[in-house]
Structures are given as structure tokens and as C-alpha cells.
N, C-alpha and C positions, 0 to 999 in steps of 0.2 A: 505495499500499500505505499502510495507516496506523499509526501507532504503536504499537496493542496488538497488532496482526495480526506485526509485527517481534517485538516480543518475545518474542511467542508460538513464534515460530518458533525462536528465539536458545534460549528454553526450552526448545523440545523437541529441539535439534541438540545441546544440553548433557547432557539424561539418555539422547540416543541414545549419545553419548561415554560415558557410567557404565557404560554398559549393557554396551555392550563391552569395558569395561576390564574389570569380575567378570566377565563369559564367557572374556574371555581367562584370567585368573585360575584360575577355576575347570576351563578345558578344562587347563593346564599342571600343577595339581595332580593334573586325573584321570591324566593323561600320567605325572606321576614316579609315585603309586601304583601303575599299572599295570607299569613299569619295572623297580619295586622285586618285585611279585609276580614277575615271569618272571624277573629276576635270581634270585629265592628258590627258584623252582621250578627252574631249570638249576643253580642249584649256586655262581651268584656268576661273576665276570670274573675273580679274582685267584686265589683258591685252593679248592680243592675241599671240600666241609665235608663230616663222616660226624656231625652232630649229630642228623639223621632217621634214621641208618640202627641196625639192630637191633643186639645186641650181639653183638660179635665180626666183628662186617664192618668189614673195611678196616682192622683189625689187620695183627702180621706173621705172613709166612707161613713157616713151618721146610720145605725143601725138601731138608735132610739125609735121605739114606737109610740 
């Protein structure tokens, strides 16, 4: 194997490594965005939100008759 082919193969390996790192970062970002969207749709994990409900929904109920 001559010197130029070795250099070429090393540069190709480095480029592939960079592409894999970028792909992993993009996949993680997409996963986090999907996770946030699901948590928003399901109301989150901590406490239920009434921000997207209509007026009067989720208020106190007077059960005294």
C-alpha cells in the first residue's frame, strides 16, 4: 500500500467519524423534540396543565345542594 492510499483511507475514516458524530447529534436532538412534544400532548410528568383547556374547565366544583 503506497503512502497516498494510506493517507486517503485515513482521511476517509476521519470524515466518516465526523458524519457519524453529526448524525448522532441530530438523532438526539430529534429524540428530545419528540419527547417534548409527547410530554406536551400528555400534559407533562409533574403536574397536569389547564393552559389549553376552555374557559371554566378545571375550576372548582360546588357540590353543596
